[in-house]
C-alpha positions in Angstrom: 40.1 74.2 12.8 42.9 72.3 14.5 43.7 75.3 16.7 40.1 75.6 18.0 39.8 71.8 18.5 43.1 71.2 20.2 44.4 74.5 21.7 41.0 75.8 23.0 40.0 73.5 25.8 36.3 72.3 25.8 35.2 73.6 29.1 32.1 75.6 30.0 31.0 77.7 32.9 27.4 78.1 31.9 25.9 80.7 34.2 23.7 83.7 33.5 23.6 85.1 30.0 26.4 82.8 28.8 24.3 79.7 29.5 22.8 80.4 26.0 24.9 83.2 24.5 28.5 82.5 23.5 31.3 84.6 25.0 33.1 87.0 22.6 35.6 85.1 20.3 38.4 87.4 21.6 37.8 86.3 25.2 37.6 82.6 24.2 40.8 83.0 22.2 42.6 84.7 25.1 41.5 82.3 27.9 41.9 79.2 25.7 38.7 77.5 26.8 35.0 77.5 26.1 32.0 75.4 25.7 30.6 74.2 22.4 28.9 77.5 21.5 32.0 79.4 22.4 34.2 77.2 20.3 31.8 77.2 17.4 31.5 81.0 17.5 35.4 81.3 17.6 35.7 78.9 14.7 33.0 80.6 12.6 34.8 84.0 13.2 38.2 82.6 12.1 36.7 80.9 9.0 34.9 84.0 7.9 38.1 86.1 8.4 39.7 83.6 6.0 36.9 84.3 3.4 34.9 81.2 3.9 31.1 80.9 4.4 30.5 79.5 7.8 27.6 79.3 10.3 27.0 77.9 13.7 24.4 75.1 13.8 22.3 73.9 16.7 21.9 70.2 17.1 20.9 67.6 19.7 23.5 64.9 20.5 20.9 62.3 21.5 17.9 62.9 19.3 19.3 62.6 15.8 16.5 62.8 13.3 14.1 63.0 16.2 14.6 66.7 16.4 12.5 66.9 13.2 9.5 66.3 15.4 10.2 69.3 17.6 9.6 73.0 17.0 12.9 74.9 17.3 13.3 76.0 20.9 16.0 76.4 23.5 15.2 73.0 24.9 15.4 71.3 21.5 19.2 71.6 21.2 22.1 70.8 23.4 25.2 71.2 21.2 26.6 73.6 18.6 28.6 72.6 15.6 29.7 74.5 12.4 28.6 74.3 8.8 31.0 75.7 6.3 31.2 75.7 2.5 34.5 74.8 0.9 34.7 74.9 -2.9 30.9 74.8 -3.1 30.7 71.7 -0.9 28.9 71.9 2.5 31.0 70.5 5.4 30.1 69.9 9.0 32.7 70.3 11.8 32.4 69.7 15.5 34.9 72.1 17.1 34.8 70.0 20.3 36.1 66.9 18.6 39.7 67.4 19.8 40.9 63.9 18.8 39.8 64.2 15.2 42.7 64.5 12.7 43.1 64.7 9.0 42.0 66.7 6.0 38.6 68.3 6.1 37.4 66.4 3.0 38.4 63.1 4.6 36.8 63.6 8.0 33.4 61.9 8.7 30.6 64.3 9.4 29.4 64.5 13.0 26.8 61.8 13.7 24.1 64.1 14.9 22.1 63.7 11.7 20.2 67.0 11.9 21.0 70.6 12.8 19.5 74.0 12.6 21.8 76.4 10.9 21.9 79.8 12.6 21.4 81.8 9.4 18.4 84.2 8.7 17.6 82.2 5.5 17.2 78.9 7.4 13.6 77.6 7.6 14.1 74.0 8.7 16.6 71.4 10.1 19.4 70.4 7.7 20.7 66.9 7.2 
């Protein structure tokens, strides 16, 4: 996670298809920059390669629990974070939080309050 947070710069050129679809993880890794969805996709790819269960999760940085009142749509979300499972415990990581340091189990969860996990079994926002 440290690599994606600190070495891959948070920078997006959101034009065309890539305004909503992340770039391939290999491209983000090679160019060392990407927006939130690029960084989340790269982190999920790395975590899965390490044998962890991880999913990108769509959130809204300003609405908090207010997104519960919206139907999921492109305009409901403005940020992508990652949900992973470590030793059976769900953890939330914001791969754009480059200044965050410390052990995963000691880090505070992102303050967005709600997210929609990008997983076929997801049916509602998750706290």
